[in-house]
C-alpha atoms as one frame of an Amber mdcrd trajectory, in Angstrom:
protein
  16.176 -24.642   7.747  18.286 -21.639   9.094  21.588 -23.695   9.027  21.374
 -24.701   5.636  23.139 -22.301   3.417  21.941 -23.823  -0.256  18.613 -22.611
   0.917  19.645 -18.964   1.221  21.798 -19.092  -1.902  19.188 -20.828  -4.034
  16.360 -18.645  -2.996  18.503 -15.097  -3.411  19.720 -16.494  -6.930  15.898
 -16.721  -7.569  15.106 -13.573  -6.443  17.801 -11.733  -8.379  16.848 -13.889
 -11.513  13.285 -12.767 -11.348  14.259  -9.026 -10.557  16.589  -9.272 -13.644
  13.893 -10.809 -15.847  11.492  -8.162 -14.638  13.607  -4.923 -15.441  15.664
  -6.442 -18.237  12.872  -8.115 -20.330   9.235  -7.177 -19.025   9.924  -3.516
 -18.563  12.992  -2.696 -20.449  11.309   0.582 -22.026   9.483   2.877 -19.764
   5.691   2.503 -20.296   2.646   3.367 -18.438   1.594   0.343 -16.334  -1.765
  -0.513 -17.243  -4.353  -2.144 -14.574  -4.685  -5.389 -16.422  -0.796  -5.829
 -16.358  -0.594  -4.662 -12.600  -3.213  -7.549 -11.825  -1.174 -10.166 -13.983
   1.899  -9.343 -12.033   0.188  -9.377  -8.576  -1.309 -13.034  -9.511   2.015
 -13.894 -10.620   4.184 -12.971  -7.553   1.193 -14.408  -5.163   1.356 -17.645
  -7.193   5.053 -17.962  -6.870   4.952 -17.307  -3.035   2.217 -20.015  -2.706
   4.389 -22.688  -4.802   6.909 -21.716  -2.690   4.895 -22.262   0.441   3.621
 -25.794  -1.023   7.994 -26.829  -1.143   8.075 -25.737   2.201   5.364 -27.756
   3.408   6.541 -30.901   1.403  10.071 -30.402   2.964   9.725 -28.902   6.176
   6.278 -29.913   7.227   3.003 -28.112   7.701   3.721 -26.100  10.622   6.573
 -24.429   8.929   4.362 -23.716   5.927   1.477 -22.326   8.199   4.000 -19.824
   9.521   5.170 -18.751   6.184   1.403 -18.070   5.012   0.800 -16.202   8.434
   3.790 -14.222   8.037   3.203 -13.581   4.339  -0.505 -12.386   4.950   0.684
  -9.940   7.564   3.664  -8.446   5.678   1.538  -8.140   2.372  -1.343  -6.447
   4.193   0.737  -4.084   5.751   2.406  -2.836   2.757  -1.095  -1.474   1.961
   0.391   1.682   3.944   3.261   1.735   1.688   1.071   1.801  -1.411  -0.736
   5.142  -0.105   2.580   6.622   0.701   3.597   5.945  -3.049   0.470   7.482
  -4.413   0.860  10.353  -2.409   4.665  10.649  -3.298   4.128  10.187  -7.031
   1.060  12.879  -6.811   2.992  15.436  -4.986   6.132  15.309  -7.115   4.003
  14.703 -10.226   5.978  11.862 -11.470   4.782  10.816 -15.060   3.203   7.402
 -15.021   5.539   5.917 -17.264   8.731   6.668 -14.720   6.773   5.130 -11.845
   7.770   1.468 -12.426  11.475   2.265 -12.531  11.412   4.081  -9.207   9.353
   1.413  -7.444  11.775  -1.052  -8.947  15.020   0.332  -7.504  12.862   1.459
  -4.453  11.939  -2.187  -3.774  15.245  -3.494  -4.520  16.881  -1.133  -2.043
  14.122  -2.157   0.447  15.258  -6.012   0.080  18.641  -5.205   1.275  17.348
  -2.834   4.030  14.941  -5.456   5.426  17.351  -8.081   5.148  19.638  -6.277
   7.483  16.788  -5.457   9.992  15.833  -9.194  10.191  19.385 -10.089  11.006
  19.487  -7.525  13.669  16.162  -8.413  14.822  17.181 -12.274  14.905  20.147
 -11.607  16.962  18.615  -9.439  19.444  15.919 -12.069  19.833  18.378 -14.637
  20.312  20.577 -12.736  22.551  17.976 -11.214  24.424  14.975 -13.056  24.575
  13.010 -10.415  26.701  13.068  -8.203  23.738  10.134 -10.139  22.409   7.969
  -8.311  24.842   9.431  -4.850  23.852   8.546  -5.789  20.295   4.850  -6.950
  21.741   4.323  -3.827  23.534   5.585  -1.682  20.773   3.275  -3.333  18.179
   0.120  -2.897  20.509   1.088   0.753  20.929   1.712   1.193  16.942  -1.573
  -0.756  16.416  -3.784   1.643  18.526  -2.188   4.847  17.271  -3.216   3.432
  13.725  -6.860   3.063  14.758  -7.313   6.442  16.595  -5.083   8.745  14.445
  -6.201  11.214  11.854  -4.841  11.236   8.612  -2.017  13.388   8.229  -1.074
  15.759   5.256   2.277  14.642   3.562   4.880  17.231   3.198   7.887  15.710
   1.677   9.525  18.946   1.113   9.876  19.188   5.081  11.733  15.886   5.320
  14.831  16.205   7.127  16.463  13.698   4.642  14.962  15.573   1.781  16.950
  18.779   3.018  20.203  16.940   3.921  20.458  15.682   0.572  19.750  19.048
  -1.081  22.802  20.241   1.124  24.952  17.322  -0.348  23.902  17.477  -3.970
  22.219  19.712  -6.142  18.850  18.812  -7.650  17.291  19.888 -11.232  14.397
  21.837 -11.411  12.348  19.225 -13.475  12.569  15.763 -14.565  15.349  14.582
 -16.851  13.377  11.509 -18.341  13.791   8.509 -16.271  17.188   9.256 -15.151
  18.181   9.649 -11.491  21.253  11.750 -12.254  22.393  13.953 -14.721  25.697
  16.202 -15.553  25.115  19.571 -16.653  27.520  22.456 -17.003  30.184  19.921
 -15.535  28.326  19.539 -12.156  26.654  16.365 -11.470  23.114  16.728 -10.411
  20.329  14.545  -9.000  16.897  14.650 -10.400  13.470  15.110  -8.465  13.025
  11.374  -9.670  15.884  10.504  -7.191  14.523  12.305  -4.526  11.185  10.341
  -4.696  13.362   7.262  -4.746  14.958   8.415  -1.661  11.684   9.030   0.097
  10.392   5.630  -0.878  13.410   4.232   0.997  13.086   6.245   3.936   9.115
   5.110   4.041   9.939   1.733   3.762  12.493   1.541   6.568   9.693   3.401
   8.724   6.993   0.855   7.786   9.706  -2.193   8.528   9.935  -0.760  12.137
   6.356  -2.180  12.571   5.897  -4.977  10.152   9.327  -6.802  11.203   8.433
  -7.392  14.718   5.093  -8.479  13.812   6.288 -11.650  12.111   8.428 -12.562
  14.855   5.326 -13.094  16.958   4.538 -15.945  14.354   8.143 -17.339  13.911
  11.737 -17.307  14.904  13.036 -18.986  11.805  15.226 -16.264   9.997  14.570
 -18.058   6.698  10.843 -18.083   7.161  10.823 -14.281   8.211  13.157 -13.187
   5.480  11.331 -15.207   2.794   7.748 -14.173   3.733   9.267 -10.439   3.890
  10.718 -11.050   0.177   7.919 -12.192  -1.109   5.736  -9.293   0.156   7.879
  -6.833  -0.856   8.313  -8.211  -4.619   4.669  -8.388  -5.045   4.133  -4.834
  -3.615   5.112  -2.830  -6.952   2.432  -4.731  -8.892   0.048  -4.154  -6.121
   0.362  -0.479  -6.084  -0.195  -0.284  -9.897  -3.599  -2.539  -9.084  -4.798
  -0.545  -6.073  -3.456   3.161  -6.486  -6.516   4.264  -8.117  -8.923   2.919
  -5.620  -7.175   2.834  -2.368  -9.446   5.503  -0.761 -12.433   3.315  -1.508
 -11.028   1.067   1.268 -11.045   3.868   3.894 -11.533   1.526   7.046  -8.466
  -0.828   5.825  -6.192   1.331   8.114  -8.181   0.475  11.388  -8.074  -3.178
  10.338  -4.416  -2.914  10.145  -4.153  -1.253  13.401  -6.223  -3.963  14.902
  -4.016  -6.566  13.138  -0.997  -4.961  14.668  -2.623  -5.001  18.111  -3.721
  -8.647  17.829   0.038  -9.634  16.739   1.538  -7.806  19.718  -0.836  -9.435
  22.141   0.095 -12.678  20.439   3.819 -12.064  21.226   3.372 -11.112  24.514
   1.429 -14.323  25.338   3.910 -16.295  23.367   5.379 -18.267  26.644   2.208
 -18.276  28.831  -0.361 -20.968  28.861  -2.559 -18.676  26.808  -0.352 -18.847
  23.720  -2.333 -18.156  20.330  -1.991 -21.136  17.712  -0.717 -19.961  14.606
  -3.731 -21.305  12.548  -5.855 -19.275  14.894  -4.006 -16.143  14.147  -4.126
 -16.768  10.498  -8.033 -16.687  10.713  -8.086 -13.791  12.832  -5.831 -11.651
  10.496  -7.616 -12.694   7.385 -11.175 -12.274   9.141 -10.042  -8.578  10.292
  -8.696  -7.576   7.171 -11.920  -9.207   5.047 -14.278  -7.272   7.138 -12.544
  -4.049   7.146 -12.635  -4.068   3.186 -16.525  -5.236   3.097 -17.683  -2.354
   5.772 -15.308   0.156   3.535 -17.510  -1.160   0.590 -20.831  -1.014   2.368
 -20.310   2.424   3.805 -18.076   4.574   1.738 -16.745   7.928   2.290 -18.973
  10.609   1.420 -16.116  12.672  -0.478 -13.856  10.245  -2.047 -10.286  11.506
  -2.905  -9.046   9.968  -6.015  -5.193   8.713  -5.685  -4.613   7.831  -9.363
  -1.520   7.927 -11.253  -0.045  11.375 -11.612  -0.154  13.407 -14.832   2.877
  14.410 -16.719   4.229  17.923 -15.841   6.736  19.895 -13.748   7.438  18.695
 -10.301   7.332  20.901  -7.452  10.528  21.727  -5.991  11.552  18.918  -3.343
């Protein structure tokens, strides 16, 4: 599949058309994304991913389709960490709800480009240096264990070195200027806090991609499957945020579940060339089972003090 250029061209044309339809038709005007609308778009993106998977099964076989499904579940589940960061950033900078979709649209568009570059780099490394797969595996195990045992850290965006560097490069307005990322005032081109939030979202996605992209290489080495499963997960991330941001804290054990998943995937990667190789179907069952268990246990044993991460209210943002 990797050698067929028309598959790559056709898939990317489809993605660009969907993004143009999203921003140019359905979200032309800034508005607050309702829970119902978010759920509808989440179902739509998941349905498109499954239709694509059916096409893979028909044209490339059941094993390829299974690899896509497993990779998609891994990437989609790991994106929950992104959602938590989105909620924290929007709350910290008091981003008006009507502007949040615009920020995430451009943030995810940038993430698609960055992840494509990281996937190409990962594929080249694995092709030329097969031993790198063991480095990825060990890295995922360490990351997974850290995710399980590490306590929640308070977010301080203003201390981010990227933000500090950017403020030296370009002045930032004291408050929002509608949904604009840049404005010109008194002849000086300035960024708005909305662009600072966008910049932090891009940085956070790169950090999370360092974990998620090596994880999918434990499932398949086919760059097309790695790329498409990543892209479908990212495309559905925006609507998933609007559907889950207000209730994310209820699933307080999900982070531990994600740590277990990363650790398991790391072990699978290390065992890939041994007699104890873990079958893809077994991997899918373990991943889904761990995630489902962490969600159910979170609901059965809720936190004593729930922290609400709902949409930020309109108001002046703090200085980045």
